[in-house]
N, C-alpha and C positions, 0 to 999 in steps of 0.2 A: 764281650766285646767291647774292646778300650774304647774311652772319652772319645781321643783322640781321630780313632778309627770311625767311630757315631760319626761326629764332625765332619769327617772328609767324607763321608758314606751321604747322609744330609746332602751334604754340597751339592754331591754329585747328581741326587737327586730330582734337587729345585734348576738346578739346569737342566733336566733332561724336558722336567717339564714348562720352561720358558722353550725349549729347541720346539716340542710337541704342539706350541701353541695356544694351549693352560694360559687361562688371565687370571689376577687376580680378582674377586672378586667387586662390581662396580657401588662403593660403601655408599657416596656419595649419592649417587642414584638412588639406588634402594633406599636413601634415607628420604631423600625427594621422594615417591613415590608412593613413602610412610606416610610423608608428610599433608602431601593430597590425600591422601586414602581418611584420613585422619577430620582433616579442613572441610571436604567436600559434608561435613554430616556441622558443620560448626553454625554457631548462632549469628559471627560476624556475615552479613551480606556478599563484603568485598571476598573474606576469605572462600569463604561457596563457587562463586567468583570465581575466581585465579584459578581452588582446583580441579571444577570441572572444564575450565581449559586446558592447565596442566594435562590431566591427567591420559588425554587422548596423545602421550607422547611416548608410552612406557606400555608398546604393544609385547612384548615378552610378559607384562603383568596384565592382556587383555580379561583373561579368564576371573578377573579379580573385580577388573577399573568398570567391567560391563554395568552387572548389576548393580555396581553403585550408581554410576553413573543414568543408567535407566532411571532406577530409583530421583533421583534429581528433576527429568523431568515433568512432577510434580513441584516444584521448589514453588515458592510463593511471590522468588525476586526474582525479574522480569528478564534478566542476564540468564541468571543459571542456566534456565531449561533450552535459554537459543546457544551456550558454550556446550554443554552438558553434549546437546545435538550435532553437533560440531565436530569435538571427540567422539562419537557412535559414530558418524559415519566414516572418520578416521581408522578404525579398532575396525571396524566388521566392514564397511567397504558395501552396507545400503544406506538408504539415501532418508537418514531420518531428518534431513532440511525441510523435504518434499511436506512433509507433517505441518511445517507453519510456526502458527502461533499454538496448535491446540498440540502437537507430537504425540500423544495419546498413548501416556505411558503403560496403561491395561495391556494395551496392543504387544508392546513390547517388548514388556513384562514376559507374557504368555510366551510370544515369540525365541527368546535367550528358554527360559526354563525347559517348557515342552519341545522346542525343536532345533536348538544352537547350541547349547551348552558343550556338548559335546565336539561342537566344529570350529572350535577356534582358531581364530585367523593365524597362521601362521608370525614366528614375529622377526617377517622383514619390512625393510621402510617401505609406508609408502613412497609413488612415484610422485616426483614432482606436481606433473600435471593433475594428478588427482589431488592434491595435499589443496592448489591453489582453484581448485571446483570446489572444495568444501568450505575453502574461506571466504572463495566469491558468494559462495551460498549464505552463509553466514552473516556478510558483510547486509548484503542483498535483507533479507530480514531483519536485521537490528535499523536499514534505512528506513524501512516500510513501518516500523512502531514507532520512530521518531515524526518519520513524517502523521501519521496519526494523533501525534502526540502535538503538534503544531510547528514542531520543528525542522522547517524547511531547509535550513543551511546545513547541517551538522546529516540530515538525513539525505542530502544531495552529494555529501562527503563522499557518506557509506555506498552511495549509490554506483559512481567511479571510482571505489577502490575494487569492488562491485564488477565494473565495469574493464576495469582494467586485467585483472585474475580472469576471468573468464567472459572474451568479448561475444561469444558466440550465440549467447540466452538474449534473446528479444523482450523477455519482462523488463530484465537488466538497464537496459537501454530506455522501455518507455516506464520507467521509474524514476529515474534521473528524467526524462522531457516531463513528468509530474510535478516532481522538484523546482524546475527551473520556472515550470511555467507555476508555481506558487509565489514563486522568488522575481515573478513577470520578466522571468531572461526570453521573452517570447520564440526569437529568432533560434535557438539555443532547443527550445524546446520543443519547438517542430523540427530540430535535427533527429535530434534523437527520436520522436513519432515514426520519422521519415524511415531511421536504420532499423528499426523492431518492425513498422512493416513491409519494410522488404524481407528480413528475412523470414516472417509469417507475415504472410499472406491476410490470413484468417483471426489473427490478433484482434479483436474487434476492439480492446478499452485502447488500441495505438487508433481507433480511428476516429473512436471518440473522441479522446481526449486532445487529440489535431484540432477536430470540428471544437471542441473547446476552448481553442487557444486564438482562433480566429474569430469565437464570438466573447470573449474575454478581451480580444483588442479592439474588437466592436464599443465593446459597452464605455472603454475609456475612453475612445470616439464621442458616442452619443453623452457621456456626462461633461466631455471640454464644450459641446456645442450646446449644453442648456447655460455653461458659464456665458459662454459667445451671446447668446438669444438674450441674457442677465445685460451684459453689457451693453447690449446694441440697444433693448427698451432705454438703458437709463441717456446713454449717447442723445438719444432721443426726446427723452425727454431735456434733458438739457440741452439740445438745439444744435449739438454740435453733429450734422451734417455726414463730415467724412469720415470721422469713427464711427458713427453708426453704418453706413455704407463699409466699411472692412470687415465690421464686425459679423455683417447680414451675411458675407459672403465668403467666412469660416467657420459659420455655420452651415453654409450647403455646402461646403465640402469636408465637415465633419461629416455630416448628414449621411452624403452620397459614398465618402467611403466606408464610410461605420454597412450600411448597405452590399458593396460588396465585399466585406467580410462577412457580415449573414449569411450573403450565396455562397461561401466559399466552404464554411460549417455547416452548410444543410446538405451539402452536397459530402464532405466527410460522412456525418449520418446518417444520410441515405447508403452510402457504402458499410457502412456497418450493419444498415438491418437488412444488405443483402447476400455480407459475408456473418454475418454472427454463428459462430456453431456454441454458442457461451454463457445464453440465456440473459443478452443483457442489451436486445435488440429495444424495450420498454424504454431503455435510459435514454438512447437516440431519442424515440418516440418525441419522446418529454422535449430533450433540445429544444427540438425542432418548434414542439410549440412555444416553448417559450422565446425563441426569437420573431417569430409570429403575436406573438401577444408585446414582447416589446416594440415594434413598429405599428402595433394599436390595431393590427388585422386579425381581430377579434376571432372572426365568423371563419377566417383560415388556422387562427391557431387550436378550434376545439376538436377536428378531426386528429390531430396529432396526439392528442393528450387525449383523447377517449380510447384510442388503439395504445395508453400506453396506459390506461386503468383495466382494456383487458389483459392485459398482459402481464401486469405485474399489481394489479389491485388491492395489495398490502401498505402498499406505497405513501404514505401519509402525503407528503411532495406533490404527488399526482393529483391527489384529491385536494388541496391546495389551490394549486393553480387553476387548474376548473370553479371550485367555487367561483374564487375570482374571475375565471372567462366569465363564465354562466353570467354575473350580477350583468358585468358589462356588458351586456347584451339582454336584457329584461326577462333573463329564465329562470326567477327567484328560486320554480321549486325545483329549479334542479341543483343552485346553488346548494340548496337549503339540504340538499338529498347528501348533497361533496359532505356538508358541515357537520353533518350527521355521523359522515364512513367516518373522519377524522376523529370524531369523538371515542367511533365504538371500539376504532384503530391504538385509542390513548392518545389522543392527538389533544392540545388541546387549540382551537383555534382563536384568532383576532378579538376579545371580547366584540371593540367596539362592531367590525366588521362582521360578528357576529349577525350584534343586535340591527343593524341596518336591515338585513336577509330577513332576520324572525320577522318585524316589522311588516318592509316590504310584503312578503307572504299572508302576515296576518290582513294586511288592506287590501288584498286579495280575495280574500275571505276566507283564507289558508290556515291550518291549526298546526302551530308547528311542534306543541306539545312540548313535554321535559326535555333535556339535555338526554343520550344517551349514556347510559355509566360503565 
């Protein structure tokens, strides 16, 4: 075959391939995938996190990417498991995001090697809605981690992103409300919790958190009342009658408004108790007891706090609140039992308060004994 003829034939073959739809391999894409597969094992945290995000794009390489991403669920850098879970959800259409902070890498490893390896999803792009749901779940998980770490403002940004991407999930709205509550944006927090409750009337945490908004607003008013009381006393000592009257009026208004808000809070906590399907009734009883304690209604505080203890005896906060309440009611032996419970659970009661209770028990002929180890 003459060289000229061979060249012409090659040209015809290339033209035929082009007409038939064959495309040259995406060399840049292949290189990027290989780089991501390398970086998912990098010693650099940022490189691993970036790779965990990028591997979700290569559905044509799902069979190779999935086991690498499952292994990344065990990564000790916070963001790598989160991004890996998002990519796995995109590649497999199974909800890895629902694993929250646990991610269960061994469970997913077993699922892959024993059930799914031969059922790799087709290399078709995920629809926009599915992608946005995955991204919303990732953003919400990131927000929860930021909020737990004390970063309310960046957490709020993440929750807003989750709501924007998927506005039909009650928890995203409730989480945004919790961030707003932390930032003391009370009105917006209330709107978020109302939205969450409208979506899911049995979402206990939304009622608890809405009650928390009212309770915290009441706490702010009571703190302001203390300042007005101090100003009133100072004005009285100085013989400034007009200022004394003005501060007394502000004091009364603050306390009345605080009680109204606390009544609203109690109503929300009672609704949480009535609707609870999440095992959170103890928290509602605890908050009701705290409100009565803050008002100085110690007798009314005992019942809700004891109910909270009955429902969740492992919660140290409940025992601490009960110890203070029993002490205020001169029930020193009961207070001492709560202190012992705190220590048995690994907590450390206030040393000064502990000694006061111990002394009262001894004065009444009791034998407190040593602290529980």
